[in-house]
VOBA-1610 file (N, C-alpha, C; in pm, whole numbers, padded with zeros to 5 digits, always signed):
BEGIN
Met-03010-01323+04687Met-03077-01199+04707Met-03141-01203+04844Phe-03133-01093+04917Phe-03186-01085+05053Phe-03329-01036+05048Thr-03422-01108+05112Thr-03560-01063+05120Thr-03597-01050+05266Gln-03677-00950+05293Gln-03721-00928+05431Gln-03849-01008+05453Pro-03864-01059+05573Pro-03988-01135+05602Pro-04109-01043+05600Leu-04220-01098+05559Leu-04345-01021+05556Leu-04392-00993+05699Pro-04457-00879+05719Pro-04504-00847+05854Pro-04613-00947+05897Val-04613-00978+06022Val-04708-01074+06079Val-04842-01002+06101Ala-04949-01068+06062Ala-05082-01009+06081Ala-05113-01006+06230Arg-05164-00892+06273Arg-05195-00878+06416Arg-05348-00871+06433Ala-05399-00965+06498Ala-05542-00966+06523Ala-05566-01024+06662Arg-05668-00982+06719Arg-05702-01039+06849Arg-05848-01080+06849Val-05878-01172+06929Val-06015-01222+06938Val-06092-01129+07033Leu-06204-01082+06987Leu-06284-00990+07068Leu-06371-01069+07166Ser-06386-01012+07280Ser-06473-01075+07381Ser-06618-01045+07343Pro-06714-01122+07399Pro-06856-01099+07364Pro-06903-00957+07399Ala-06848-00899+07506Ala-06888-00764+07543Ala-06836-00665+07438Glu-06718-00686+07388Glu-06662-00596+07287Glu-06738-00611+07155Ile-06785-00734+07128Ile-06860-00755+07005Ile-06992-00680+07013Glu-07058-00685+07130Glu-07184-00614+07146Glu-07162-00464+07137Arg-07055-00415+07198Arg-07025-00273+07193Arg-06999-00228+07049Ser-06930-00313+06974Ser-06902-00275+06837Ser-07028-00280+06753Asn-07123-00373+06788Asn-07249-00380+06715Asn-07337-00262+06754Ala-07327-00221+06877Ala-07409-00110+06924Ala-07357+00021+06868Asp-07228+00030+06848Asp-07167+00154+06798Asp-07121+00132+06654Pro-07210+00160+06556Pro-07175+00134+06416Pro-07058+00221+06369Ser-07045+00338+06426Ser-06935+00424+06382Ser-06801+00365+06425Gly-06797+00297+06536Gly-06673+00232+06581Gly-06634+00119+06488Leu-06736+00047+06437Leu-06710-00061+06340Leu-06659-00004+06210Glu-06722+00104+06165Glu-06675+00168+06043Glu-06532+00221+06061Ala-06508+00278+06175Ala-06373+00332+06201Ala-06272+00218+06203Ser-06311+00104+06261Ser-06219-00012+06263Ser-06193-00062+06122Leu-06303-00070+06042Leu-06286-00115+05904Leu-06199-00017+05825Leu-06222+00111+05843Leu-06140+00210+05776Leu-05994+00199+05820Gln-05977+00176+05949Gln-05839+00159+06000Gln-05774+00035+05940Leu-05852-00076+05930Leu-05799-00197+05867Leu-05764-00173+05721Ile-05848-00101+05649Ile-05821-00072+05508Ile-05697+00015+05495Gln-05686+00117+05582Gln-05568+00204+05576Gln-05440+00125+05610Asp-05449+00041+05712Asp-05334-00042+05747Asp-05295-00134+05632His-05399-00193+05571His-05372-00282+05457His-05308-00203+05343His-05362-00084+05316His-05308+00000+05207His-05161+00039+05238Gln-05136+00079+05360Gln-04997+00119+05397Gln-04903-00001+05388Thr-04949-00115+05432Thr-04867-00237+05425Thr-04841-00274+05279Ser-04946-00262+05197Ser-04929-00292+05054Ser-04829-00196+04989Leu-04840-00066+05021Leu-04745+00032+04967Leu-04602+00002+05011Lys-04590-00029+05140Lys-04457-00059+05193Lys-04401-00184+05125Leu-04484-00286+05110Leu-04442-00409+05045Leu-04407-00384+04899Arg-04487-00301+04830Arg-04459-00267+04691Arg-04326-00192+04679Asp-04302-00100+04771Asp-04174-00025+04770Asp-04055-00118+04794Glu-04070-00208+04890Glu-03962-00304+04919Glu-03938-00395+04798Thr-04049-00437+04734Thr-04036-00522+04616Thr-03966-00447+04503Glu-04006-00321+04483Glu-03944-00240+04378Glu-03795-00219+04406Lys-03762-00194+04533Lys-03622-00175+04572Lys-03544-00304+04548Ala-03601-00418+04586Ala-03533-00547+04564Ala-03517-00574+04414Lys-03618-00537+04335Lys-03611-00555+04190Lys-03498-00470+04131Lys-03489-00344+04174Lys-03382-00255+04125Lys-03245-00308+04167Asp-03235-00357+04291Asp-03108-00415+04337Asp-03071-00538+04255Ala-03170-00620+04224Ala-03144-00740+04143Ala-03100-00702+04003Ile-03164-00601+03945Ile-03126-00555+03811Ile-02985-00499+03813Arg-02952-00416+03914Arg-02817-00361+03926Arg-02713-00472+03940Thr-02745-00571+04021Thr-02651-00682+04042Thr-02635-00762+03914Ala-02745-00787+03844Ala-02738-00863+03718Ala-02657-00785+03614Met-02675-00653+03609Met-02597-00572+03515Met-02449-00578+03549Arg-02418-00575+03678Arg-02277-00580+03721Arg-02216-00716+03682Val-02290-00824+03706Val-02242-00958+03668Val-02223-00965+03516Ser-02320-00911+03443Ser-02311-00911+03296Ser-02189-00833+03250Asp-02164-00716+03309Asp-02046-00636+03273Asp-01919-00711+03303Leu-01913-00777+03419Leu-01793-00854+03454Leu-01770-00968+03356Leu-01878-01037+03319Leu-01865-01147+03223Leu-01817-01096+03086Val-01875-00985+03042Val-01833-00927+02913Val-01687-00885+02919Asp-01647-00821+03030Asp-01506-00781+03045Asp-01413-00901+03042Thr-01455-01009+03107Thr-01372-01130+03109Thr-01359-01188+02968Val-01469-01200+02898Val-01467-01255+02762Val-01387-01162+02671Asn-01412-01032+02681Asn-01341-00936+02597Asn-01191-00938+02626Gly-01155-00958+02752Gly-01013-00966+02786Gly-00946-01081+02713Gly-01011-01197+02709Gly-00956-01311+02636Gly-00951-01286+02487Val-01054-01222+02433Val-01056-01192+02290Val-00947-01091+02258Gln-00933-00991+02344Gln-00829-00889+02320Gln-00690-00952+02325Glu-00669-01040+02419Glu-00538-01108+02429Glu-00513-01193+02304Ala-00616-01262+02257Ala-00601-01342+02134Ala-00571-01253+02014Phe-00638-01137+02007Phe-00615-01044+01897Phe-00472-00992+01900Ile-00424-00957+02019Ile-00284-00908+02033Ile-00187-01018+01993Asn-00212-01140+02037Asn-00124-01252+01999Asn-00127-01275+01848Glu-00245-01262+01788Glu-00256-01279+01643Glu-00173-01174+01570Lys-00182-01049+01615Lys-00103-00942+01553Lys+00047-00967+01570Arg+00086-01011+01690Arg+00227-01041+01717Arg+00277-01154+01627Ile+00196-01258+01611Ile+00234-01371+01523Ile+00243-01324+01380Glu+00150-01239+01339Glu+00151-01187+01202Glu+00279-01106+01176Leu+00317-01022+01271Leu+00441-00944+01255Leu+00563-01035+01250Glu+00568-01134+01337Glu+00679-01229+01336Glu+00684-01306+01205Ser+00567-01343+01153Ser+00561-01415+01025Ser+00615-01330+00912Arg+00577-01202+00911Arg+00629-01112+00808Arg+00780-01096+00819Ala+00829-01081+00943Ala+00974-01068+00963Ala+01046-01194+00918Leu+00988-01310+00950Leu+01047-01437+00909Leu+01047-01452+00757Thr+00940-01410+00693Thr+00933-01416+00546Thr+01041-01328+00484Ala+01058-01207+00538Ala+01162-01117+00487Ala+01300-01178+00505Thr+01323-01242+00621Thr+01453-01306+00646Thr+01475-01421+00550Val+01374-01502+00526Val+01387-01615+00432Val+01417-01565+00292Ile+01349-01458+00250Ile+01375-01402+00117Ile+01520-01351+00106Arg+01564-01282+00212Arg+01702-01233+00214Arg+01801-01348+00207Phe+01778-01454+00283Phe+01869-01570+00280Phe+01864-01640+00145Ala+01748-01645+00082Ala+01736-01708-00050Ala+01819-01630-00153Lys+01810-01495-00148Lys+01892-01413-00239Lys+02039-01437-00215Gln+02077-01441-00089Gln+02218-01463-00054Gln+02264-01601-00102Thr+02178-01702-00087Thr+02213-01836-00132Thr+02230-01839-00284His+02141-01769-00356His+02154-01763-00501His+02285-01693-00541Gln+02321-01587-00467Gln+02447-01519-00496Gln+02566-01612-00473Trp+02560-01688-00363Trp+02669-01783-00333Trp+02676-01889-00443Leu+02561-01940-00485Leu+02560-02040-00591Leu+02618-01984-00721Ala+02581-01862-00753Ala+02634-01800-00875Ala+02786-01783-00864Ala+02833-01738-00747Ala+02977-01718-00726Ala+03050-01852-00733Ser+02995-01954-00669Ser+03062-02085-00673Ser+03060-02143-00814His+02954-02119-00889His+02949-02165-01028His+03053-02093-01112Ala+03069-01961-01088Ala+03171-01884-01161Ala+03311-01936-01128Ile+03335-01961-00999Ile+03467-02014-00959Ile+03489-02151-01022Asn+03388-02235-01020Asn+03396-02368-01079Asn+03427-02361-01228Thr+03360-02271-01296Thr+03385-02254-01440Thr+03529-02207-01463Ala+03575-02112-01381Ala+03713-02062-01395Ala+03813-02174-01371Ile+03787-02256-01271Ile+03879-02368-01242Ile+03879-02466-01359Lys+03761-02493-01416Lys+03755-02582-01531Lys+03834-02524-01648Glu+03817-02394-01667Glu+03890-02330-01776Glu+04041-02337-01752Ile+04081-02315-01628Ile+04224-02327-01594Ile+04271-02469-01619Gly+04188-02566-01577Gly+04222-02706-01600Gly+04230-02737-01747Asp+04134-02683-01826Asp+04136-02705-01971Asp+04261-02640-02032Phe+04294-02518-01986Phe+04412-02449-02037Phe+04539-02527-02002Glu+04543-02577-01878Glu+04660-02654-01836Glu+04674-02780-01921Asn+04562-02845-01945Asn+04562-02965-02028Asn+04605-02930-02171Trp+04555-02821-02222Trp+04594-02776-02356Trp+04743-02745-02360Met+04791-02681-02251Met+04934-02649-02244Met+05018-02778-02241Lys+04974-02877-02168Lys+05048-03004-02164Lys+05048-03070-02302Thr+04932-03067-02366Thr+04922-03123-02500Thr+05016-03048-02596Met+05014-02917-02587Met+05101-02835-02673Met+05248-02864-02641Asp+05282-02878-02515Asp+05421-02908-02475Asp+05461-03045-02532Phe+05371-03142-02519Phe+05401-03276-02571Phe+05419-03271-02723Asp+05327-03197-02791Asp+05336-03183-02937Asp+05467-03114-02977Cys+05501-03008-02904Cys+05626-02936-02934Cys+05747-03026-02913Arg+05747-03105-02810Arg+05859-03197-02785Arg+05865-03305-02894Ser+05745-03351-02933Ser+05741-03452-03039Ser+05797-03393-03169Ile+05756-03272-03201Ile+05805-03206-03323Ile+05955-03181-03310Asn+06000-03136-03195Asn+06141-03109-03171Asn+06222-03238-03185Ala+06172-03348-03132Ala+06241-03478-03142Ala+06245-03523-03286Ala+06135-03500-03360Ala+06132-03542-03500Ala+06230-03460-03581Ile+06239-03332-03556Ile+06332-03246-03628Ile+06475-03287-03594Arg+06508-03319-03474Arg+06642-03362-03435Arg+06676-03494-03504Asn+06578-03580-03510Asn+06604-03708-03576Asn+06630-03688-03724Ile+06565-03594-03782Ile+06583-03567-03925Ile+06721-03506-03947His+06767-03419-03864His+06894-03349-03882His+07011-03430-03829Gln+07000-03536-03780Gln+07113-03618-03730Gln+07174-03696-03846Pro+07308-03694-03855Pro+07371-03771-03964Pro+07376-03917-03939
//
């Protein structure tokens, strides 16, 4: 903060003749005292005004610094909030994708189980057919053996 230097007091040493003249002329002494009081009052007012102006400048500057700090902090908070929302949306999208893939996997498992069951049934049928063929051949051979002379 910039401060102006205080005004230098101006006084001079009076000569003995001037001292006697001032003692002889009481109105001159009163006028000098009144002038000193007025000068002091004007200097005090000027100093008070400068102090008030410096105080207002300091308050304005402090408010500006405070606003800048709040903006900086809020900017980081806002960015974190935006990132949080973005992550939340991505998480929801990922959850939906996982659920969709899980349903698809269950469908594939059900289809593969159905195919597996069908293949087993075909294998069972084929085995049954082979057994039936063997039984029919055995019966046919037995009948031929019976009818042979």
